[in-house]
C-alpha positions as CSV (number, residue, x, y, z in Angstrom):
1,X,-15.6,28.9,-7.3
2,X,-13.1,26.8,-9.3
3,X,-13.8,23.1,-9.9
4,X,-11.6,20.6,-8.0
5,X,-8.9,18.8,-10.0
6,X,-10.0,15.2,-10.6
7,X,-7.7,12.3,-11.7
8,X,-8.9,8.9,-12.9
9,X,-7.1,5.7,-12.3
10,X,-4.8,4.7,-15.2
11,X,-5.3,8.0,-17.1
12,X,-2.0,9.8,-16.5
13,X,-2.5,13.5,-17.0
14,X,-0.2,15.6,-19.1
15,X,1.7,17.2,-16.3
16,X,5.4,17.9,-15.6
17,X,6.1,14.7,-13.6
18,X,9.4,14.2,-11.8
19,X,10.9,10.8,-11.0
20,X,11.5,9.6,-7.4
21,X,12.6,6.4,-5.8
22,X,11.0,5.2,-2.6
23,X,13.4,5.3,0.3
24,X,14.6,1.9,1.5
25,X,13.0,1.9,4.9
26,X,12.6,-1.4,6.7
27,X,9.2,-2.2,8.0
28,X,7.7,-5.1,9.9
29,X,5.6,-7.6,8.0
30,X,4.2,-11.1,8.4
31,X,2.4,-13.3,5.9
32,X,-1.1,-14.4,7.1
33,X,-2.3,-17.8,6.0
34,X,-6.0,-17.2,6.4
35,X,-8.4,-14.4,5.5
36,X,-8.1,-11.4,8.0
37,X,-9.2,-7.9,8.7
38,X,-7.2,-5.0,10.0
39,X,-8.3,-1.6,11.2
40,X,-6.5,1.1,9.2
41,X,-6.5,4.9,9.3
42,X,-9.0,4.7,6.3
43,X,-11.2,2.0,7.9
44,X,-11.4,-1.8,7.9
45,X,-9.2,-3.4,5.3
46,X,-9.6,-7.1,4.3
47,X,-6.7,-9.4,3.5
48,X,-6.9,-12.8,1.7
49,X,-5.1,-16.0,2.6
50,X,-1.4,-15.4,1.7
51,X,-1.5,-11.6,2.0
52,X,0.8,-9.7,4.3
53,X,0.1,-7.7,7.5
54,X,2.3,-4.7,7.4
55,X,3.4,-2.3,10.1
56,X,4.5,1.1,8.8
57,X,7.1,3.5,10.1
58,X,4.6,5.2,12.4
59,X,3.1,2.0,13.7
60,X,0.1,2.0,11.3
61,X,-1.0,-1.4,10.1
62,X,-2.4,-2.4,6.7
63,X,-2.9,-5.4,4.5
64,X,-0.7,-5.9,1.4
65,X,-1.8,-8.2,-1.4
66,X,0.7,-11.0,-2.0
67,X,1.2,-10.1,-5.7
68,X,2.0,-6.4,-4.8
69,X,4.3,-7.6,-2.0
70,X,6.3,-9.7,-4.5
71,X,6.7,-6.7,-6.8
72,X,7.5,-4.1,-4.1
73,X,9.3,-5.7,-1.2
74,X,12.3,-7.9,-0.5
75,X,12.6,-9.7,2.8
76,X,15.7,-8.9,4.7
């Protein structure tokens, strides 16, 4: 039986990568000013004060770190 492919964080494998741009899909979000928890498809996710509660295109909810939000999103 063949061994599963394994990829390690920050060690980009030598593969034929293509470039893609994330579609500009508007989602719902609100900044939470206290620590919080949200049930996600992967389990409980914790958010810190200042993180964002996001609602995805299929209604799924998750926390987004404030620093990632600033790099990734722009409020409409």
